[in-house]
N, C-alpha and C positions, 0 to 999 in steps of 0.2 A: 632665532634659536631653533635648531633642528628638533623636530618632534621625536620622541622615543616610543617605539612600538613595544608594548608589553604583550608577550605571547599569551594566548588564552590558557587559563588554568585547566589542567586535564580533568575530565569528568570523573574518571576513576582515581580517587585519592589514593596516595601511596599507602595509607594506613589500612586500606581494604585488603591489601596483600596479606597482612597479618590476621585481619578479622575473618577472612574466609578459611584460614588454617583452623581456627577454632571450630568452624562448621564441619569440616571433614574429620577433624580429630574426634569430635563427639559422635559422629556417625560410625566411625571405625571402631571406637571402643564399644558402642552398643552392639554392633554386629559381632565383635570378637568374643563377647560373653557367651555367644552361642556356637562358637567354632566346634566343629567335629560332632555336632549333635544331630546331624541329618535333618535339620529344621530349616529348609530353604525359605519358606514363606515367613516364618517367625523372625529369622535373622534379617531378612529384607525389610520387614515391617519395623523392627527395632531401629535399623539404620535410617529409614525414612522418618520415623517419629523424632529421632534425635536431631536429624538435619533440619527438619521443619521447625523445631523449637529454636535452634540457633539462628536460622535464617530470619526468624521473626524479630531478632534483636539487632540485626544489622541496620545501620542508618542509611538505608537505600529505599528507593521505590522500585522494587524488583518484580519482574514477571518471569515465571518459569516458561521458557520456550522449548526446552528439550527436557521431557520427563522420561521416566523409565517404567516399563511394566505393562503397557497397554496390550502388547501381543500375547503375553502369557497370563494376563489378569493378575499380575502381582501387585502388591501395594505400591503406591507411587506418589510422588509429588507431581500433580497432574499439570498438563500443558494449559497455560493460562492462569495458573494459580498466582495470586499476588502475595509477595513476601516482603519482609523488612518493615521498618517503622513508618514507611511512606514519607519520611521527612528528608531523605537524601536524594542523590542523583537517580535519574531513571535508568535502569539497567535491565539487560536481558540475562537470564541465568540458565545454564545447562547443568543438569545434575544426573549422577548415577550414584545414589547413596551407598549401594553395594554392588560394585562390578565384580562378578564372579560369585554369585550366590551358591552355586554348586561347590566351588572351591572352598568357600567358608564352611558349608555344611559338612564337607569331607575333610576339613582342615588341611587342604592342599595349598601349594604355593600360589601367590599372585593375586589374592583378593584385595581390593582397594576400595576406599570411599573417595569419590572424586566430584569436583565442581568446577565450572568455568563461568566467568562473568565478563560481559562486554557492554559497551554503550547500547542504549535502547535502539532497536532496529538494526543492530550490527550482526546478528546471528541468523543463520539459516533456520527457518522453522521446519524442521524435518519431521515427518510422521514416524511413528514407531514401527517401521518396516525394515526390510533388509537393504543393505547398501554394498555394492561392489567397490573394493578399495585396493589401492596400491600406494605404498609410501616408502620413501628413503630419507636419510638424514641430510644435513647440510654439507656444503662443500663441492657439489657437483654442478656441471653446466645445466642450464634450464632445459627441460623436456628430455632429459636422459631416459626417463621411463614414460610409458604410455599405457593407460588403462585398456586401450583397444588392441594392443599388441599381445601376441601369445606370451605366456610366462617364460618360455625358453629364450625368446628374443629379448625380453626385459633383463633377464639374467646376464646374457651376453653383452648387452649394452652397458649395464652397470659395471660388469667386470672390466670392460674396456675403459670406461671413465675412471675407474679406481686404479687402473694400471696393474691388475692382477689377472690370474687365470680364473675361469668359472669355478674351479674346485675350491677357491678361496672365499667364495660367496656363500652365505647362509641366509635362507629365507624362513621367516616365521609365518606359519599358516595355522588357522584353526583346524583342529582334527575333526573334520566332518566328511561324510560320504560325498557331498557335493564338490569337494575339492580334490577328488582322486585324480582327475586329469591334470590339474595344476601341479600337484605333487609329483606325478610321473614326469611331466615336462621339465620341472626344475632338476630332478635327479638325472634325467637323460643327458643334460649338458654338463653333468659332473658336480653341480652345486649341492650343498647340504640343505636339509629341511629340519627345522625345529618346530615340532608340533605342540600346540597348546590346546587344552580342553575348553578353556574360557578365557576371557580377559583381553579383548583386542584393543582397548584403549592403551593399556600398558604395552601391548605388542607393537603398536605403531610407534610409541615413544621410544622403545628399545632401539629403533633404527637411528635415532639421533646420536647415540653413543656406541657405535659398533665395536670400538676398542675395549669397552667395558662389558657390553652385553653379548658380543659375538653375533649380533643380528644386523644384517645389511639391508634387508628389504622385507616389507610386509605385503602379503598378497592374499586376496580372497574376499569372500562375502561374509559380512557380519552385520550387526545392528546399525541403523542409521543414527540413532542418538549417540552411540559410541563413536561414530565417525566424526560428528561435530565436536565432541569433547576432545578427540585426538587431534583434530585440526587446530583447536585452540592451543593445545600444548605445542604443536609444531610451529604455530605462528610466533610463539614466545622463544623457542630455542632453535628454530630454523629447520629446513627440510623441504621436501616436495611431497605432495599428496594429490591424487586424483581419485574421484569417487563418482558413482552414479547410483541413484536409487533403483532398487529392483521392484518395479511396478508391473506385476504380471497378472493381476486380476482387476476386474472392473471396480470392486470394492476398494482396493488400494488406490486406484486411479482417482476415485471420488474423494477419498480421504486426503490424498495429496493435494488435489485441487482446492479443497476447503482450506488448506493451510497455505495457499498461495503459490503452489508449485505449478508454473505455467508450462514448462517444457519437461515432460517426464523422462526424456532421454538426455537431458543436459549433463555434461561432464563437469563436475564441480572441482575447482582448485581450492586451495586453502583460503585464499582471499574471497572466494565466493561463499564460503561457509562461515567465516569469522572475519569481520573488517575492523579497522581501527585498533584502539588500545584494548587489550583483554588481559584477564588474569586467569590462572589455572592452578588448582591445588589438588593433591592426592595424598591420602594417608594410608599406610599399609594396615591391612586387617590380618592377613597371614603373611608369613615371610615370603619374599619373592626376589627376583633379580633386581627390581627397581627399588623396593622399600622393605624394611624390616617390619614384621607384624607387631601388633600390640603386645606389650609385656605387662602381666599383672604381678606385682610384687607385694611385699609386706608394707602396706600403707602408701604405695606408689604405683601409678600406672605410667608406663613409658610408651610414647608414640614416635613414629618417624614420618615426616611429611616433606614432600617437595612442593614448592610454590614458585610460580613463574609469572613474569610480566612482560608483555610484548614491547611496550614503549621503551623500556630500559634494557631489554634482553637479559634481565637478571634472573638467575635460578638460585634459589636458596633451599638448603636442606635443613630442616628443623627437627632436632631430636629433643623432645620435651619430657619432663617429669611432672606429673600431675599429682599433687598431694591433697588437695581438697576434693576427696573422692565423692562427697555428697553431690557435687556438680554433675557427676556421671551416673547418678542413681536413676 
């Protein structure tokens, strides 16, 4: 009798896709209570505290490998922090409880609460420093873009691959003085620039759906933690991304080395930052192109979340009505 091979059970149980939604929902609601009040640290702390409480209830043995806040001394779920009930699978977790603290404080579009999860050892342990990034969505030949090529060359290459003129391409870039040359180069070849004040996780994800978002490519330097979170999302929905840590001081070099970074000039692809099966979830805090912000009604709180899984390629949008408001107290 022929033997039957039973495929291994995936480490990341399907139910975790829903469980992590609860985590980002709680963080988003906590931050949204402080929208428009100019309290960046308080809103960040509220999101962190809510996310930490929910993570503690997940049936995982989790370790935070990507935290947020080290650079600006903001409250954070710190790197190395153990979360979960310790009774489930061993997983790595990347968090940004409130991406866009300034956006939340000013009640501007695009603030989100976000989290990614992967098998233990499958995520890049990136220090909280800057990272140079370039990203596009799915459907293009491999290596259409190159982090080491000038911005104008990348625009021309992308336009050719898409079968359009450069003036049909729109690049999303963080509005920072350091990006003046990139912005000028993009505009020189006729492409458009969409500037954002914060929120480069969502900025990278926008490239995956250019017909909906109008964004074809993401360029520029942002946070390394956000880079790993964005890579997790693109691993689920497809696309190309290349990144390199910006290690320009001895202190950063030492910090990176302590976290296992052996080659400070390494160019990271998506699979270098997140391997194997992974989950990604983001809940809107303020209204944005990707997600609607939290709505506070009469006895009801409404949230919108996107949750993805790489193993199945599934993307779900969950619009939830929360009636037991004491759970969000």
